[in-house]
Each structure stands twice: as structure tokens, then as C-alpha cells.
C-alpha positions in Angstrom: -38.2 57.5 158.4 -35.6 60.0 159.9 -36.8 62.9 157.8 -40.6 62.3 158.9 -39.4 62.1 162.5 -37.4 65.1 162.3 -40.2 67.1 160.9 -42.6 65.7 163.4 -40.3 67.1 165.9 -40.4 70.6 164.3 -37.0 70.4 162.6 -36.6 71.4 159.1 -34.9 69.0 156.8 -34.0 68.5 153.2 -33.5 65.1 151.7 -31.0 64.6 148.9 -31.7 61.3 146.9 -29.5 60.1 143.9 -32.3 58.3 142.3 -34.2 60.1 139.5 -37.5 58.8 140.8 -39.0 57.0 143.7 -40.4 53.9 142.1 -41.1 50.2 142.6 -37.7 49.1 143.7 -36.7 46.3 145.7 -38.8 43.4 147.3 -40.1 42.5 150.8 -39.4 44.0 154.2 -40.6 42.6 157.6 -41.5 45.2 160.2 -41.4 43.9 163.7 -42.9 45.7 166.7 -39.8 47.9 167.4 -40.3 49.3 163.9 -44.0 49.6 164.1 -43.9 51.6 167.0 -42.2 54.2 165.0 -44.5 54.1 162.4 -47.1 54.4 164.9 -45.6 57.7 166.2 -45.7 58.9 162.4 -49.5 57.8 162.4 -48.9 55.4 159.7 -49.8 51.9 161.1 -53.3 51.9 159.3 -51.8 52.9 156.1 -49.1 50.1 156.0 -51.4 47.6 157.4 -53.8 48.2 154.6 -51.0 47.7 152.1 -49.1 44.7 153.9 -49.9 41.5 155.4 -50.0 40.3 159.0 -48.3 36.7 158.7 -49.6 34.2 161.3 -46.2 32.7 162.4 -42.5 32.5 161.7 -41.9 28.9 160.7 -38.3 27.4 160.3 -38.6 24.5 158.0 -36.4 21.7 156.6 -35.4 22.4 153.0 -36.5 19.4 151.2 -39.5 18.1 153.4 -40.9 21.3 154.9 -40.9 19.7 158.2 -41.4 22.4 160.8 -38.2 22.8 162.9 -39.6 25.7 165.1 -42.6 28.0 165.1 -42.7 31.5 166.6 -46.3 32.7 166.7 -47.2 36.1 165.2 -50.5 37.3 164.2 -53.1 38.5 166.8 -51.1 37.1 169.8 -48.1 39.0 168.8 -50.1 42.2 168.3 -51.8 41.6 171.6 -48.5 41.1 173.5 -46.8 44.3 172.0 -49.4 46.6 171.2 -48.8 46.5 167.4 -48.9 44.1 164.7 -46.1 42.4 162.8 -46.1 43.2 159.2 -44.6 42.1 156.1 -44.8 44.7 153.1 -43.2 45.5 150.0 -40.5 48.1 150.3 -42.0 50.2 147.7 -45.4 50.6 149.6 -43.5 51.3 152.9 -41.4 54.0 150.9 -44.6 55.5 149.6 -46.1 55.9 153.1 -42.9 57.4 154.5 -42.8 59.7 151.5 -46.3 61.0 152.0 -45.5 61.7 155.8 -42.6 63.9 154.8 -44.5 65.6 151.9 -47.3 66.4 154.3 -45.1 68.5 156.4 -42.9 69.9 153.5 -43.8 69.3 150.1 -40.3 70.6 148.9 -38.3 68.6 151.4 -37.2 65.7 148.9 -34.8 66.4 146.1 -34.3 63.7 143.6 -31.4 63.2 141.2 -29.1 64.7 143.7 -25.9 62.7 144.2 -23.7 63.7 147.3 -19.9 63.7 146.5 -18.4 65.4 149.6 -19.0 67.6 152.8 -17.2 70.2 154.5 -18.1 71.3 158.3 -17.1 74.1 160.5 -18.1 75.6 163.8 -21.3 77.1 162.3 -22.6 74.3 160.1 -21.9 71.7 157.3 -22.1 72.2 153.4 -23.0 69.2 151.4 -21.4 69.1 147.8 -23.4 67.5 145.3 -22.3 66.2 141.8 -24.1 68.8 139.8 -22.0 71.3 141.7 -24.6 72.7 144.1 -23.7 73.2 147.5 -26.4 73.0 150.5 -26.0 74.5 153.9 -27.4 73.1 157.0 -26.8 72.7 160.8 -26.5 68.7 160.5 -25.6 66.1 157.9 -27.1 62.6 158.1 -25.5 60.1 156.0 -28.3 57.4 155.4 -26.6 56.3 152.0 -26.2 52.5 152.5 -23.2 50.2 152.7 -21.3 52.5 150.0 -21.8 55.7 151.9 -20.0 58.6 150.8 -20.6 60.3 154.2 -19.1 57.3 156.1 -16.0 57.3 154.0 -15.4 60.9 155.0 -16.0 60.4 158.5 -14.3 57.1 159.0 -12.0 56.9 156.0 -12.3 54.0 153.4 -13.1 50.7 155.3 -13.0 47.7 153.4 -16.2 45.7 152.6 -16.1 42.1 153.5 -17.7 39.5 151.2 -19.8 37.0 153.4 -19.6 34.0 151.1 -23.4 34.5 150.5 -25.2 35.6 147.3 -28.9 36.4 147.4 -31.6 35.7 145.0 -34.8 37.6 145.3 -38.1 37.1 143.1 -41.6 38.3 143.4 -44.5 35.9 142.3 -48.2 36.9 142.1 -50.1 34.6 144.3 -52.8 33.7 141.7 -50.1 31.7 139.8 -49.7 29.4 142.9 -52.0 26.7 144.1 -53.9 27.7 147.2 -51.9 25.3 149.4 -48.8 27.0 148.0 -49.6 30.3 148.9 -47.9 31.2 152.2 -49.6 32.9 155.5 -46.6 32.6 157.4 -42.9 33.6 157.1 -41.1 30.6 156.1 -37.6 30.3 156.6 -36.4 27.1 154.7 -32.9 25.9 156.0 -30.4 23.6 154.3 -26.8 22.6 153.8 -25.1 25.8 152.4 -28.2 28.0 151.6 -31.4 28.9 153.0 -34.6 30.6 151.6 -37.3 33.0 153.0 -40.7 33.0 151.7 -43.6 35.3 152.8 -46.5 37.3 151.4 -46.0 41.1 151.1 -49.3 42.5 149.8 -52.9 42.0 150.7 -53.8 41.5 147.0 -51.6 38.6 146.8 -47.9 38.9 146.0 -45.4 36.5 147.3 -41.6 37.6 148.1 -38.7 34.9 148.1 -35.0 35.6 148.9 -32.7 32.7 148.5 -29.2 32.9 150.1 -26.8 30.7 148.6 -22.9 30.1 149.3 -20.5 31.0 146.5 -16.7 31.2 146.9 -16.4 34.3 144.6 -19.0 37.2 143.8 -19.3 39.2 140.6 -22.1 41.9 141.5 -23.1 43.7 144.4 -26.0 45.7 143.1 -29.5 45.2 144.3 -30.8 45.5 140.7 -28.5 42.9 139.0 -30.3 40.3 136.8 -29.3 36.7 136.5 -30.5 33.8 134.3 -33.6 32.0 135.8 -31.7 28.7 135.1 -29.2 29.7 137.5 -31.7 30.1 140.5 -33.5 26.8 139.6 -30.2 24.8 139.8 -29.4 26.4 143.1 -32.5 24.9 144.6 -32.6 21.5 143.1 -33.9 18.9 145.6 -35.7 21.6 147.7 -39.5 21.3 148.5 -42.3 21.4 145.9 -43.5 24.9 147.3 -40.2 26.3 146.6 -40.1 24.8 143.2 -43.5 26.2 142.4 -42.5 29.7 143.3 -39.5 29.5 141.3 -41.2 28.0 138.3 -44.0 30.8 138.5 -41.5 33.8 138.4 -41.3 35.9 135.3 -37.8 34.5 134.1 -36.5 37.9 133.3 -37.2 39.1 136.7 -34.6 37.2 138.9 -32.1 39.1 140.7 -29.0 38.0 142.7 -26.5 40.1 144.5 -23.5 39.6 146.8 -24.0 39.8 150.5 -21.3 42.1 151.9 -20.9 43.6 155.3 -18.3 45.5 157.5 -17.5 44.8 161.1 -19.1 47.1 163.7 -17.3 50.4 164.5 -17.6 52.5 167.7 -17.7 56.0 166.0 -20.3 57.2 163.6 -20.1 60.9 163.9 -18.1 64.0 163.9 -19.2 67.5 165.3 -22.0 67.9 162.6 -22.3 64.8 160.6 -23.3 61.3 161.6 -24.5 58.1 160.1 -27.6 55.7 160.4 -28.7 52.6 158.8 -26.4 50.4 156.5 -23.8 53.5 156.5 -23.3 52.9 160.1 -24.0 49.3 160.8 -24.5 47.2 157.6 -26.3 44.1 158.8 -27.1 40.7 157.2 -30.7 40.1 156.7 -30.7 36.9 158.7 -32.6 38.3 161.7 -35.1 40.4 159.4 -33.7 43.7 161.3 -31.4 45.6 158.9 -34.1 47.9 157.7 -35.8 48.0 161.3 -32.5 49.2 162.9 -32.6 52.2 160.3 -36.1 53.0 161.3 -35.1 52.9 165.0 -32.0 55.0 164.1 -34.2 57.6 162.6 -36.5 58.0 165.5 -33.8 58.0 168.3 -31.8 60.6 166.2 -34.7 63.0 165.9 -35.2 62.8 169.7 -31.6 63.4 170.4 -31.5 66.5 168.1 -34.6 67.7 169.8 -33.5 67.2 173.3 -29.8 68.7 173.1 -29.2 72.2 172.1 -25.6 71.7 171.0 -25.3 69.5 167.7 -22.3 67.7 168.9 -23.8 66.7 172.2 -26.9 65.5 170.2 -24.9 63.3 168.0 -23.1 61.9 170.9 -26.3 61.0 172.7 -27.7 59.3 169.7 -24.6 57.3 169.2 -24.4 56.2 172.6 -27.7 54.9 172.7 -27.6 53.1 169.5 -24.1 51.5 169.3 -24.7 48.6 171.7 -28.0 47.5 170.4 -27.0 47.6 166.7 -23.8 45.7 167.2 -25.7 43.0 169.0 -28.0 43.0 165.9 -25.1 42.7 163.4 -23.4 40.0 165.5 -26.5 37.9 166.0 -27.4 38.2 162.3 -24.0 36.7 161.3 -24.5 33.9 163.8 -27.8 33.1 162.3 -26.3 32.7 158.8 -23.9 29.9 160.1 -27.0 28.1 161.8 -29.2 28.3 158.8 -26.4 26.8 156.5 -25.5 23.8 158.7 -24.0 20.9 156.7 -26.6 18.1 157.2 -30.4 17.5 158.0 -29.3 16.0 161.5 -27.2 19.1 162.6 -29.9 21.4 161.6 -32.5 19.6 163.5 -30.3 19.3 166.5 -29.6 23.3 166.3 -33.1 24.3 166.2 -34.0 21.7 169.0 -31.6 23.6 171.2 -32.5 27.1 170.2 -34.8 29.1 172.7 -37.0 31.6 171.1 -39.7 32.1 173.7 -41.4 35.4 174.2 -38.9 36.2 177.0 -36.0 35.3 174.9 -37.0 37.9 172.2 -38.3 40.5 174.5 -35.1 42.6 174.4 -35.6 42.7 170.5 -39.3 43.4 170.1 -40.1 45.5 173.4 -37.8 48.3 172.3 -39.7 51.5 171.8 -37.7 54.2 170.0 -40.2 57.0 170.4 -40.1 56.6 174.3 -37.0 54.6 175.2 -35.0 56.5 178.0 -32.1 58.3 176.2 -28.8 58.7 178.5 
């Protein structure tokens, strides 16, 4: 997203990605209005809408009965209110659309099999040092390299990763394997003691995404691609609603992934004179507001605008940081609070908590009304 926004602003970029290929990695991602406005700026709404799904609502449900504790309408009403739809999509499909947006501007912009090791900056530019020995020179270095960011470690020093107490399962199931009544057309957040599950469709041709977050005292694996035995996932959700059981039962049993949910506390500095951070490298966020990827998309649009607006690189990075710190910190903190609420110890406490939670349109306006391509930067 950042590369596409920079190119759109007339700024040359080079992307260095350590993967050998851009493939079908990951699972689902939700794109709320604040992210969709950036995709609109990049002329990608039609493409991602063809690939993804427009869920009808958010539904918070009791883990064993599927009793609806709270519902937030999405669908056409959401699109009318915000001017853009709410979309759920496979990450690979979003990546494909964004990659095309970059390549349309510059076919040579993306460099694969390129692992960053270090960088050196001076008054005139910054040099990125790659694992193969290559050195690449530029005006600005943007570290969008995740929670284990090499760029972050150089800017901030080594900062410890905090294990949140949760491990997250993810699975994908073709909708045709499920009975019609088991195929969701909403985003379902099923909450229960010590764990919760999120289920939603991510492709128009019928693919269902499930993420299950379960409390574990210790963790073994942080990798997004670490497979675990199907029987372990089945055991974690014993007693949950039949629709959850059906999804777990119908997954390919060698395609169950589980990884540790780690984060870092928010920091108040992301940048040096010529290097900065965005996304999880700057503000790793738990997925309990479905805003982690969205914040990275917002970051990219605002950073591109700041670099376009300010002639001096250091002033542009300061402008970007000033305008993103408060909002991303709020997202990080509220996501962590949601984790506590979703895992309350009894049905009674869960029911009471959702009864008291105010999630009307005015309550969420601060989140969804944000427009990264036009918001005033000061």
C-alpha cells in the first residue's frame, strides 16, 4: 500500500521483500471504511470488491448457543453511511491487487528474495544493506517489516516482545463442504471463557475463514505458518456451537495453523532523520478490533502525503509520526481491552458486558470516518 501511494504521488520506490515469491499466504483480513478509502484513492475498490465479500453485519455470539449478544449492521447501510463498503477478503487477493497497482507504475519496483540486514544513514541519504551483500541507496528507508523488524531494532534498539497469553488458530474451509445454514454471511465473533473464535466469508466463490484465539500459559511458536495437529484444535473448542464444530470438522486436517500472539507496548518515536516505521514494525496490534492491517494501510497513505508535502525528509517523517501516534496507540490499547472482554470467565459476565457496551454509529465514528487520503496533517 505504501509503495502504491508513493508511486501515485510521483515518488520513486523500491520494495525489498525477503520471500522468494508472492503467493497464497495467510488467511482473511477485514477492510473497514478507513482502509477502503485508501484503496479508493488507488482505484482498487472495484477489484477488491469482485474478489472479496461484503458481510451483512458484525454479530457477537455466545460460544455454545450462538445467542446474539450484540449486532453491528454492515452491508448496504454501512456503505451508504461511509461512502465505501466494508469488505472481508483473502490476504493473498488483497496483496495481488496492491502488487498490480505498484507494477502498473513501475514493473521493476518489487525485489523478491531480498532480506534486509542493516542500514546506514547520513546527511544525504540512507543505504540499505541486504543479506546477499548488495547495498541500495535512497532518500528514505521505510521499515514495514513486521513485529520482528530489523529496521525497528536499529532505530529503537532491541525491545522485548511480550507474549499476550493467547495463541491463535487459523483455518480455511470451502463453503461447499458446509450445509447452507452453516455458511456465514456475517462476521461472527463467538466469545467464551478463556477463548474466542472469529468466522467470516472471504471469497465470493465460497471460502470461510476461522481464527480461534485460545489462552495458553506458555508458547512454542510465533510463526504464521506453523502447523499443529487437527486434534489439538478440535480439543480447544469442545462444547462450542455446532456451526463452529462443522467448520473445524471440514478443514483439511493438515492445514491447521497456530501461532503465538505477541505484541510490544506503544512507543512515542518511530523515526530517525531518514528512516521510519509503519504497520506492525511501529505499533504491533492484537487482532481484536480487526484493525492491525488497516492501520498499516492508513500509515502508508499518510506517510506518502507527508513526503509529498514536506521538502525536508526529517520534517516529513516528523509530520507523519505526529499524525499517526495518537490514533495507532488508541487502536493498540482498545484491541488489548477487547481481548479481556471476549474471554470473560462465564456466560453471565459475557452477557452483562455486551449489554453495557455502546457500539452505535456515533461511538464508532472516530474509527470508521477517518480518511487517510484527505485528513488534515498538522
